[in-house]
C-alpha positions in Angstrom: 187.6 6.8 -4.7 190.0 9.3 -5.4 193.4 7.6 -4.7 194.6 10.6 -3.2 191.6 10.5 -0.6 191.6 8.7 2.7 189.2 6.3 4.2 187.0 8.0 6.9 187.9 6.3 10.3 185.3 3.2 10.4 187.2 3.1 6.7 190.0 2.8 8.1 189.7 0.1 11.0 187.9 -1.9 8.7 191.4 -2.3 6.7 193.1 -2.9 9.7 190.6 -5.8 10.6 191.5 -7.4 6.9 195.0 -6.9 8.1 194.6 -8.8 10.7 192.1 -11.5 8.7 195.3 -12.0 6.1 198.0 -12.0 9.3 194.8 -15.1 10.6 194.7 -16.8 7.7 198.4 -16.7 6.9 198.6 -18.3 10.5 196.6 -20.6 9.7 197.7 -21.9 6.2 201.4 -22.2 7.1 200.2 -24.2 10.0 198.0 -26.2 7.8 200.7 -26.9 6.0 203.3 -27.7 8.9 205.9 -25.7 6.5 205.7 -21.8 4.9 207.0 -18.5 6.5 204.1 -16.7 8.6 206.5 -13.9 10.1 206.8 -12.7 6.6 203.5 -12.7 6.3 202.7 -11.2 9.1 205.0 -7.8 8.7 203.2 -7.5 4.9 199.6 -7.8 6.6 198.4 -3.6 6.1 200.3 -3.4 3.6 198.5 -5.9 1.8 195.1 -4.9 3.0 195.5 -1.5 2.1 196.7 -2.0 -1.3 194.1 -4.9 -1.9 191.3 -3.5 -0.7 191.9 0.2 -1.0 194.4 1.1 -3.7 194.7 -1.0 -6.3 191.9 -1.2 -9.3 191.1 -4.3 -10.3 188.5 -7.0 -11.3 188.4 -9.5 -8.3 186.5 -12.2 -10.5 188.8 -11.6 -13.9 192.0 -11.5 -12.2 194.0 -11.5 -15.9 191.7 -8.4 -16.8 194.3 -6.6 -19.2 192.7 -3.1 -17.3 194.0 -4.7 -14.1 196.7 -2.6 -11.9 199.1 -5.7 -11.2 201.0 -6.5 -8.5 204.5 -8.0 -8.2 205.1 -10.7 -4.4 209.1 -9.7 -5.3 209.1 -11.6 -1.4 207.8 -14.6 -2.8 208.4 -17.0 0.2 204.9 -13.9 1.5 202.7 -16.2 -0.9 200.4 -17.0 2.0 199.7 -13.6 2.9 199.3 -13.3 -0.7 196.3 -16.6 -1.7 194.9 -14.2 2.1 194.0 -11.2 -0.1 192.5 -13.4 -2.4 190.3 -15.2 0.0 189.4 -11.8 1.3 188.5 -10.9 -2.2 186.4 -14.1 -2.6 188.3 -15.9 -5.7 189.9 -18.2 -3.3 188.2 -20.4 -1.3 189.5 -20.7 2.5 189.5 -24.3 2.2 191.6 -24.7 -1.0 194.1 -22.3 1.2 194.0 -24.4 4.0 196.2 -27.1 1.1 198.5 -25.0 1.0 202.3 -26.1 -0.6 199.9 -29.5 -0.6 200.1 -31.7 -3.6 197.2 -30.8 -6.1 197.0 -27.2 -4.7 198.1 -24.8 -7.0 198.8 -22.0 -4.4 202.4 -23.5 -4.1 205.2 -23.0 -1.7 206.0 -19.5 -4.1 204.0 -17.5 -6.0 203.8 -18.7 -9.8 201.7 -17.8 -13.2 199.6 -21.6 -12.2 197.5 -19.4 -10.4 195.5 -16.4 -12.8 196.3 -14.0 -10.2 200.2 -13.9 -10.7 201.6 -12.6 -13.6 205.4 -14.1 -12.4 207.1 -16.7 -10.6 208.9 -15.5 -7.5 210.7 -16.7 -4.6 214.5 -16.6 -6.4 215.1 -13.4 -4.1 215.3 -9.9 -6.0 214.2 -10.5 -9.2 210.5 -9.1 -8.9 211.0 -5.3 -9.6 212.4 -5.8 -12.8 209.7 -7.5 -14.5 207.5 -5.3 -12.5 209.5 -2.9 -14.5 208.2 -4.3 -17.9 204.7 -4.4 -16.4 205.0 -0.4 -16.0 207.5 0.1 -19.2 204.7 -1.8 -21.4 201.5 -0.1 -19.7 203.2 3.5 -20.3 204.6 2.9 -23.6 202.8 0.2 -25.2 199.4 -0.2 -24.0 199.3 3.9 -22.8 196.6 2.6 -20.3 195.8 3.7 -16.9 196.9 0.3 -14.6 199.0 1.1 -11.9 201.8 -1.5 -10.4 202.8 -2.2 -7.1 206.3 -5.0 -6.2 206.3 -5.9 -2.1 210.5 -5.9 -1.3 211.4 -7.5 1.5 214.7 -5.8 2.7 217.0 -9.0 2.5 216.2 -9.0 -1.2 217.4 -5.8 -1.2 221.2 -6.8 -1.3 220.9 -8.2 -4.7 221.9 -6.2 -7.3 219.1 -6.4 -9.1 216.6 -5.1 -6.9 218.9 -1.9 -8.3 219.5 -2.5 -11.4 215.4 -2.3 -12.0 216.0 0.9 -9.6 217.9 2.6 -12.1 215.5 1.5 -14.5 212.4 2.8 -13.1 213.9 6.0 -12.8 215.5 6.8 -16.1 212.9 5.4 -18.0 210.2 7.5 -15.5 207.6 4.7 -14.1 205.3 7.1 -13.0 203.0 3.8 -12.9 204.9 2.2 -10.6 204.9 1.7 -7.1 207.7 -0.3 -5.3 207.0 -1.5 -1.3 210.0 -2.2 0.8 209.1 -4.6 3.2 211.7 -3.5 6.3 211.3 -6.1 8.7 214.7 -5.7 9.8 215.5 -10.0 10.5 216.5 -11.9 7.1 216.6 -15.7 7.2 219.6 -16.2 9.3 220.1 -13.3 10.4 219.3 -9.5 11.2 219.5 -7.9 7.3 222.5 -5.1 6.7 221.0 -1.8 7.9 218.1 -3.1 10.1 215.7 -0.4 11.0 217.6 2.4 9.8 215.2 3.7 7.8 217.3 6.6 7.0 220.0 5.1 5.0 217.3 3.5 2.8 215.6 6.7 1.8 218.5 7.7 0.3 219.6 5.2 -1.6 216.3 4.8 -3.4 216.8 8.6 -3.4 219.5 8.6 -4.6 218.7 6.3 -7.8 215.8 9.0 -8.6 213.1 7.6 -6.7 210.1 9.7 -5.3 210.5 8.3 -1.6 208.3 8.5 1.3 209.2 6.7 4.6 206.3 5.1 6.5 205.1 3.2 9.5 203.9 0.2 7.8 201.8 -0.7 10.5 200.0 1.9 9.9 197.4 2.1 7.6 196.7 5.8 7.3 200.3 6.7 6.6 200.1 3.2 3.8 197.3 5.4 2.4 198.6 8.7 2.5 201.7 7.4 0.8 200.2 5.2 -2.1 197.5 8.7 -2.4 200.8 10.5 -3.1 202.3 8.2 -5.3 199.4 8.2 -7.7 200.3 12.0 -8.5 203.2 12.1 -9.4 204.5 12.8 -12.4 207.8 11.6 -13.9 209.1 9.2 -11.0 208.5 6.5 -9.7 207.7 5.9 -6.2 208.8 4.3 -3.4 207.6 3.7 0.0 209.6 2.5 2.6 207.4 0.6 5.1 208.9 -0.2 8.6 207.4 -3.3 9.6 208.4 -6.1 11.6 208.5 -9.7 11.0 206.5 -11.5 12.7 204.4 -8.3 14.1 201.1 -9.7 16.1 202.6 -12.8 17.0 203.3 -12.6 20.8 206.9 -13.6 21.5 207.9 -14.4 17.6 207.2 -10.8 16.9 210.8 -8.9 15.8 212.6 -12.0 17.2 215.4 -13.6 15.0 215.2 -17.6 14.2 211.5 -18.2 13.3 211.9 -17.1 9.4 210.5 -20.1 7.8 209.1 -21.4 10.8 205.3 -21.7 11.3 203.9 -21.3 14.7 203.5 -24.5 17.1 200.4 -25.8 17.1 200.2 -25.9 20.5 200.5 -22.4 20.5 198.6 -21.2 17.8 194.7 -21.4 19.4 196.1 -18.9 21.6 197.5 -16.0 19.3 195.1 -16.6 16.9 192.4 -15.3 19.7 195.0 -12.7 20.4 194.7 -11.2 17.0 190.7 -12.3 16.7 190.2 -9.8 19.6 191.6 -6.3 17.4 188.8 -6.8 14.8 186.0 -4.6 15.2 184.2 -5.4 12.2 183.4 -7.7 9.8 183.2 -6.2 6.6 183.8 -7.4 3.3 185.9 -4.3 1.0 185.3 -5.0 -2.6 187.7 -3.3 -4.9 187.7 -0.3 -7.5 186.8 -1.7 -10.6 189.7 -0.6 -13.4 189.1 2.0 -15.9 188.3 -0.4 -19.1 191.5 1.6 -21.2 194.0 -1.4 -21.7 193.9 -1.6 -25.5 193.0 -5.0 -27.1 195.5 -7.2 -28.8 196.8 -10.2 -30.9 200.4 -11.5 -30.5 198.9 -14.8 -32.6 200.6 -16.3 -36.5 203.0 -13.4 -36.6 204.4 -14.1 -40.0 207.0 -12.1 -41.9 205.4 -9.7 -44.6 207.3 -10.9 -47.1 210.6 -13.8 -48.1 213.9 -13.0 -47.6 215.8 -11.8 -49.9 218.8 -13.8 -50.0 221.0 -15.0 -53.0 223.0 -18.5 -52.8 226.5 -18.0 -51.9 226.7 -14.3 -51.2 228.0 -13.9 -47.8 226.5 -12.6 -44.5 226.6 -12.6 -40.4 223.9 -14.4 -39.3 223.7 -11.8 -36.1 223.5 -9.2 -39.2 220.6 -11.4 -40.7 219.2 -11.4 -37.2 218.8 -7.9 -37.0 216.9 -7.6 -40.3 214.5 -10.2 -39.7 213.8 -8.6 -36.6 213.0 -5.3 -37.9 211.2 -6.8 -41.0 209.1 -9.1 -38.5 208.3 -5.8 -36.6 206.2 -4.7 -39.4 204.2 -7.4 -39.5 202.6 -6.8 -35.6 202.8 -3.8 -33.6 203.4 -5.8 -30.8 206.7 -7.2 -31.4 209.5 -5.2 -29.5 213.4 -5.6 -28.9 215.8 -5.5 -26.3 218.8 -4.9 -26.1 221.7 -4.6 -23.4 224.0 -2.0 -25.4 225.2 -4.1 -27.8 222.8 -3.5 -30.4 225.7 -2.3 -33.0 227.3 -5.4 -32.1 223.7 -8.3 -32.1 222.7 -5.5 -34.9 219.2 -5.3 -33.4 219.8 -1.5 -34.0 218.1 -2.1 -37.5 214.7 -2.6 -35.6 215.6 0.1 -33.4 215.9 2.2 -36.6 212.4 1.4 -37.9 210.8 1.1 -35.1 212.5 3.4 -32.5 208.9 2.9 -29.8 209.1 -0.5 -29.8 212.9 -0.7 -28.2 213.9 -0.6 -24.9 217.7 0.1 -24.7 218.4 -1.7 -21.0 222.4 -0.5 -21.0 224.2 -3.0 -19.7 222.2 -5.0 -17.1 221.5 -7.7 -18.3 219.8 -9.5 -15.4 217.2 -6.7 -15.3 217.1 -6.4 -18.8 216.1 -10.1 -18.8 213.2 -9.1 -15.9 211.6 -6.4 -18.0 211.4 -9.1 -20.6 209.4 -10.9 -18.8 207.6 -8.7 -17.4 206.3 -7.2 -21.0 204.9 -10.7 -21.9 203.0 -11.3 -19.5 199.1 -11.3 -20.3 200.6 -11.7 -23.8 200.6 -7.6 -24.6 204.0 -8.0 -26.1 206.0 -10.6 -28.3 210.1 -8.8 -27.2 213.3 -10.4 -28.3 215.7 -9.2 -26.0 219.8 -9.3 -27.4 222.7 -9.6 -26.2 226.2 -11.3 -26.4 225.6 -14.9 -25.6 228.2 -14.8 -23.3 226.5 -12.5 -21.1 223.5 -13.9 -20.8 224.6 -16.4 -18.6 224.8 -13.5 -16.6 221.4 -13.8 -16.3 221.0 -17.4 -15.8 218.4 -17.0 -12.6 216.9 -15.0 -14.4 216.2 -16.8 -17.3 215.2 -20.3 -15.1 212.7 -18.1 -13.4 211.1 -17.2 -17.2 210.5 -21.3 -17.5 208.5 -21.7 -14.0 207.2 -17.8 -14.6 205.6 -19.8 -18.1 207.1 -17.1 -20.1 206.8 -16.3 -24.0 210.6 -14.4 -24.4 212.8 -15.1 -27.0 216.6 -14.4 -26.2 219.2 -13.4 -29.4 222.8 -14.1 -28.3 225.5 -13.2 -30.8 229.6 -13.9 -30.9 229.0 -17.2 -30.1 232.4 -19.4 -29.9 235.3 -19.4 -30.5 234.5 -17.6 -33.9 234.8 -14.5 -32.6 238.4 -14.4 -33.2 240.4 -12.2 -31.8 237.9 -10.3 -28.9 239.3 -13.2 -26.7 237.3 -16.1 -24.3 235.8 -13.8 -22.1 233.1 -12.9 -25.4 233.7 -15.8 -26.5 230.3 -17.9 -25.2 231.0 -22.1 -25.7 228.2 -23.1 -22.6 225.2 -21.0 -24.1 223.8 -24.4 -25.7 224.6 -26.4 -22.6 222.0 -24.0 -21.0 219.2 -23.2 -22.4 219.3 -26.7 -23.2 218.5 -27.4 -18.7 215.6 -25.3 -19.3 212.4 -26.9 -19.7 210.5 -25.0 -21.7 213.4 -23.4 -24.4 213.8 -24.5 -27.9 217.1 -23.3 -29.7 217.8 -22.1 -33.0 221.2 -22.2 -34.9 221.1 -21.0 -38.1 224.1 -21.5 -39.8 222.9 -18.9 -42.5 220.6 -15.9 -43.2 217.8 -17.6 -45.0 217.6 -20.2 -41.6 217.8 -17.2 -39.5 215.1 -15.0 -40.6 212.8 -18.4 -40.5 214.2 -18.6 -37.1 212.4 -15.0 -35.5 209.3 -15.4 -37.0 208.9 -19.4 -35.7 210.3 -18.0 -32.1 208.1 -14.9 -32.5 205.4 -17.5 -32.5 206.9 -20.4 -30.3 205.4 -20.9 -26.4 208.2 -21.0 -24.0 211.8 -19.8 -23.9 213.5 -19.3 -27.5 217.3 -18.7 -27.5 218.3 -17.9 -31.4 222.7 -18.7 -31.6 224.2 -16.2 -33.8 228.0 -16.1 -35.2 230.1 -13.2 -35.8 231.8 -14.7 -39.0 230.4 -13.8 -42.4 229.2 -17.5 -43.9 227.5 -17.8 -47.5 223.8 -18.2 -47.9 222.8 -21.5 -48.5 219.7 -22.3 -48.4 216.9 -20.4 -51.2 214.1 -18.0 -49.8 211.3 -20.3 -50.6 213.5 -22.8 -48.3 210.2 -24.4 -45.1 212.0 -24.3 -41.7 210.2 -26.1 -38.5 210.9 -26.5 -35.8 212.5 -29.6 -34.9 213.1 -31.0 -38.1 216.9 -31.2 -39.1 218.4 -30.5 -43.1 220.0 -32.7 -45.6 222.1 -30.3 -47.0 224.8 -32.5 -48.9 223.9 -36.5 -49.6 224.6 -38.7 -52.1 223.8 -42.8 -52.1 227.9 -44.2 -51.3 228.3 -41.9 -48.0 230.4 -43.5 -45.9 229.6 -41.2 -42.8 227.3 -38.4 -41.4 229.0 -34.8 -40.4 226.2 -32.6 -37.9 227.0 -29.2 -37.5 225.6 -25.5 -36.7 226.3 -21.9 -37.7 229.9 -21.8 -38.1 230.8 -25.6 -38.4 228.1 -26.4 -41.0 230.0 -24.5 -43.2 233.4 -26.2 -41.8 231.5 -29.6 -42.8 230.8 -28.7 -46.2 234.4 -27.6 -47.2 235.8 -30.6 -45.7 233.3 -32.2 -47.9 234.9 -30.7 -51.2 238.0 -32.4 -50.1 237.5 -35.5 -48.9 234.8 -36.5 -52.4 238.7 -34.8 -53.3 240.0 -38.1 -52.8 236.8 -40.0 -53.4 235.2 -40.1 -50.6 232.0 -38.6 -49.6 230.0 -37.2 -46.2 226.6 -36.6 -45.9 226.3 -33.1 -44.4 222.8 -32.7 -42.1 222.3 -28.9 -40.3 219.4 -29.9 -37.0 218.4 -26.0 -37.6 217.0 -26.4 -33.8 219.0 -28.1 -31.5 216.5 -28.3 -29.3 214.3 -30.0 -29.9 216.6 -32.0 -32.2 214.9 -34.3 -34.8 216.2 -37.6 -33.5 214.3 -39.6 -36.0 216.6 -37.3 -39.4 219.5 -38.3 -37.1 219.2 -41.5 -36.6 218.1 -42.2 -40.2 220.1 -40.4 -41.8 223.1 -42.5 -39.6 222.0 -46.1 -40.5 222.5 -45.4 -44.2 226.2 -44.2 -43.7 226.6 -47.7 -41.3 225.8 -45.6 -38.2 228.8 -43.3 -38.1 228.1 -40.1 -37.1 230.5 -37.1 -36.5 229.5 -34.0 -34.4 231.8 -30.8 -34.6 230.5 -27.9 -33.0 231.8 -24.4 -31.9 231.1 -25.0 -27.8 233.0 -27.3 -25.0 232.0 -30.6 -25.1 229.6 -30.5 -22.0 226.2 -30.1 -22.7 226.2 -29.1 -26.7 225.3 -30.3 -30.0 227.3 -33.6 -29.6 225.5 -34.4 -26.2 222.3 -33.7 -28.1 222.6 -36.1 -30.6 224.6 -39.2 -28.8 221.5 -38.8 -26.0 219.6 -39.2 -29.4 220.5 -41.9 -30.5 221.9 -43.6 -27.4 219.7 -46.6 -27.6 221.3 -47.1 -31.5 224.1 -50.1 -31.3 225.0 -50.0 -34.2 225.6 -46.0 -33.7 229.0 -44.5 -32.9 229.2 -40.6 -32.5 232.9 -39.1 -32.5 232.4 -35.6 -31.1 234.9 -32.2 -32.1 234.3 -29.3 -29.8 236.1 -27.4 -28.7 238.4 -28.5 -25.8 239.5 -26.1 -23.1 239.4 -22.1 -22.6 241.2 -20.1 -26.0 243.3 -17.1 -26.3 243.0 -14.2 -28.8 243.7 -15.3 -32.5 242.5 -15.4 -35.8 238.9 -17.2 -36.4 240.5 -19.5 -38.9 243.1 -20.4 -36.3 241.4 -21.2 -33.8 239.4 -23.4 -35.3 242.1 -25.4 -36.1 244.1 -25.1 -33.1 240.8 -26.5 -30.4 240.1 -29.2 -34.0 236.6 -27.8 -35.3 237.6 -26.9 -38.9 237.4 -28.3 -41.6 240.9 -29.9 -42.0 240.0 -31.2 -38.8 236.0 -32.8 -39.9 238.8 -34.9 -42.7 241.1 -36.3 -40.1 238.1 -37.4 -37.9 236.4 -38.8 -41.4 239.7 -40.8 -41.7 240.1 -41.9 -38.6 236.4 -43.0 -38.3 236.8 -44.8 -41.3 240.3 -47.1 -41.0 238.1 -47.8 -37.5 
């Protein structure tokens, strides 16, 4: 069926009947679980019916087929109606839906990719449209396929700035394969949404962001079919459908009333409510979705290897941020599905080197880090790309909720944060990432790479491309010496001993800039007849606890950690956690202990006690005690 073609009267009635069946299933499931959001489901029933059974092209028995249209439920609390749609499509059993929110059931309170028909986790509001942008960008520019992307947004969550970052992105990149449907049901969680039913303002806002916009009655299947059909014909602009709906539509005494958010209908009223809705149903005809065009290309993103070894010379100096950019550009030649995203910092993160060699695979997200992260999540769904998103490490903290949701989404996204620590110098504290290791250590699926020279940085990029989950590569601004040979092998969770003698008296652990400070301290101490062992952890998470413990015991149980990061949550705490069951190991931690200021890097390293001189003093003190 052509997308712009309306169903006949019988087909329209069937769509309305399906909407009411979706309402019934949502009400029954939330009553069975005694929790959930049936009113938020009921406002979207006609939207879901028309999308899933008239507009979208997909294989109901193969939800993750790469050629399928995509759907993102940004208002994730309305999960029961999404599950109900897949019951109606024949993929989920109704009996399973009645286990909603119960232990052992994958139909959770908010959707996650544990379910084959869910690409990204939602529920932390405002993030779905950004992920949908990533899917649509991938479809239009990488896959060059016909699949379309639909995102259902709540009016309450449209107060989130992330929604409007995504609106700007989609318009700028002319994502005409993207449709955002705003379910304007007037009521938020605790009170009415700020615009309530002022549809004209919604329309003007969407149009001002460059979107093709329609305002419709969200309970009128004819208007929905017409708007969605017209959207499929629009070129070079995304489409917004602003649907006026009523929260709790169809539930007598609840419809359009406040204080029903997140509450199932009373069980003693359920039978009467369901009976009233059932009486409106005239047909019981299931509709099968239209299958998609099989035009999404086959993609292989496994076992990506650098085309050659690094080409550095021992002793040469290079900033790890630049080594990252060089490595990323090199990796781009190994697989055509490696992509890069940046937040208008590409000339500082050096992702610009990737852009120059692979311009068709570079996405400039501008100064909208939250959206950059969401777009990267969307780009990586269904294993379509290997994405590296870069900005100053400090600015990734702005998108921490998006990163957290990326983990829940089982995403494989790689982040590079440059300009870490006080070693950036004169730019001052607003630019200094000093909490980023702690932030990423708290992400359950995250691997944290902290390379210390050009060779290890190139290995980190290659390993990140092949590591499941979230990866974070922490890079530094100052130039540091290459300390590893080009054929050095690196592994996730394997540390390197970079300096060692039989009579070492302490183990000093540093990473990035502080590893080089530790090596300088070793020279100064050696002149005094004191030898120290120096360890490069390479990955902070997972930390190579076995190597740390073995070498600590070999030097009498004395460890000194030194890091360009706050005390809380950084390298020192990771090492302390690793050795906490070892009674004869003592950890002395050097870290940044306050808010810094603008100064030369060497001045700041001295001022905060993480320089070579501070390490020398710490070693002397440790040995004296």
